[in-house]
C-alpha positions as CSV (number, residue, x, y, z in Angstrom):
1,X,-6.4,23.0,-23.6
2,X,-3.1,23.7,-21.8
3,X,-2.0,22.8,-18.2
4,X,-0.1,25.2,-16.0
5,X,1.9,22.2,-14.7
6,X,2.0,19.3,-17.2
7,X,4.9,17.7,-15.1
8,X,2.1,17.1,-12.5
9,X,0.2,15.0,-14.8
10,X,3.3,12.7,-15.4
11,X,3.6,12.4,-11.7
12,X,0.1,10.8,-11.3
13,X,1.3,8.0,-13.4
14,X,3.4,7.1,-10.3
15,X,0.4,6.1,-8.1
16,X,-0.1,2.9,-9.8
17,X,3.8,2.2,-9.2
18,X,3.1,2.8,-5.7
19,X,0.3,0.6,-5.3
20,X,2.4,-2.2,-6.9
21,X,5.2,-1.6,-4.5
22,X,2.8,-1.7,-1.6
23,X,1.2,-4.9,-2.9
24,X,4.6,-6.5,-3.3
25,X,5.7,-5.7,0.2
26,X,2.6,-6.9,1.5
27,X,2.9,-10.3,-0.3
28,X,6.8,-10.4,0.9
29,X,5.4,-9.9,4.5
30,X,3.0,-12.4,4.4
31,X,5.5,-15.1,3.0
32,X,8.1,-14.3,5.6
33,X,5.5,-14.7,8.5
34,X,4.0,-18.0,7.1
35,X,7.5,-19.4,6.3
36,X,9.2,-18.6,9.5
37,X,8.3,-20.1,13.0
38,X,6.1,-17.2,14.1
39,X,2.9,-18.8,12.3
40,X,1.8,-20.4,15.5
41,X,2.6,-17.3,17.7
42,X,0.7,-15.0,15.3
43,X,-2.2,-17.4,15.1
44,X,-2.9,-17.0,18.8
45,X,-2.4,-13.2,19.0
46,X,-6.1,-12.5,18.4
47,X,-8.2,-11.2,15.6
48,X,-6.6,-9.9,12.4
49,X,-7.0,-6.3,11.4
50,X,-8.0,-7.2,7.8
51,X,-9.2,-4.4,5.5
52,X,-8.7,-1.7,8.4
53,X,-4.8,-2.5,7.9
54,X,-4.7,-0.9,4.5
55,X,-6.8,2.2,5.4
56,X,-3.7,4.6,6.2
57,X,-2.2,3.8,2.9
58,X,-5.4,4.4,1.0
59,X,-5.8,7.6,2.6
60,X,-2.1,8.5,1.7
61,X,-2.6,7.7,-1.9
62,X,-6.0,9.5,-2.2
63,X,-4.3,12.7,-0.6
64,X,-1.5,12.3,-3.0
65,X,-3.6,12.1,-5.9
66,X,-5.6,15.2,-4.9
67,X,-2.3,17.1,-4.5
68,X,-1.0,16.2,-7.6
């Protein structure tokens, strides 16, 4: 079996790297907010977005996987 563009298969290996970078940035963001003085200000701002905050990134990664 041969592929027309075998290089694209190697690019699919970058998707887990993108997920790891995103998770790292989210963890860094969470620690920055809780360590600063903004914790009380953020707690009074209302309901958090929860899972919905990650939906655009999930769609981006799915679209990238489909294109590759």
